[in-house]
N, C-alpha and C positions, 0 to 999 in steps of 0.2 A: 427376513427369509423366506419370502415367499418370492417369486418370479409373475412375469407379466407376458403375455402371447396376442399383440392385436394383429387382425386380418380384419379389414375392412368392417364389416357390423356387428363383429364377435372378439366378444374379448376374455381370458383365459386366462385366470390366474390357480398359479399351481404349486405344490411343495411338497417334498418326501412326505413321507404316511408314516405317521406315527405307530402302525400297529406295528406288533412284532411278523405275523403272520404274511406281510406282502403286499395283502388287500388293499386294492386302490376303490375310492369314494370319491362321488361325482355330484356336487351340487349345482345344478341347473336357473338361472333365475329370469325370466323375461318377462318386463314391465306391461302394463296397461297399456302405455303409448303406442307400443307394438301392434296390437290389434285389441279384438276381440276375444274372450276366451276360445272358442275355435282354434283361430288363428296361430294362440300361444302354444293351445296343448299339442296341433298340428307342428312346431318347432321341436319344442320337448321330446317329442317322441321320436322327430328327424334324429336328433342330438343323441339320445339314450342309445338309437338302432347303430349313427356311428362310431359308440366307443364299444357298442357288444362286437360289433361285426370287424373291429380293431384292436381284438384282445388285449382292452385296456384296464382289465380288471388283474388281472398280474404286474403291471408295472411297476406297481410300489409307489406311487403318488399319489394325492389327493389334488382334485382339481374344482375350480368353481367356474361354470359356462355363464356368459353371459352377452343376452343378447341386444343391441345400443339401436338399432336403426327401426324405423316403423316398417310392417308389412305391406309392402306395393301393392296398389289398389287396382290393376289390371293383370290378368289372368297369364300373361305369356313373361310379363314383371315377377310376377311369383314364381314359376317354374328357376326363372334366372338369379331369384333371391333366395331360392331353398337348395340352390347345386353351390352360390358359393359357402352358404354356411357348411354344407358338407365339405366342400373342396378345402375351406379354412380349417376346420378339425381335421383334414386326411394331415394337410401340410404342417399342422400344428405337431403331429404324432413322428413325420415324417424329419422336421427338424430337432425336436426335442427326445424323442424314442429311437431314433432310427427307424430305419426301411417299414412299412405296413406290409403285415402278412396277409 
């Protein structure tokens, strides 16, 4: 029943919500191999921010977001990595839910 979306280091598994009220839920999985606790927490904040800004709550689907790539060691690479995560989520919205508002 669930579908998958892959984009670089982000995987999104999604399916229609079982709730009658159409409220969406999100699960975020960032394994320890991605980095230490502050780095993992930062990625989770970035993911939650993307969903909050893109009006995800009323989409009527449940998501599991999984980050698979390790956090890069250099600062300029970190900015690129985090931008790739944001772009992957926005691309998911555009392909699966229509234009991002």
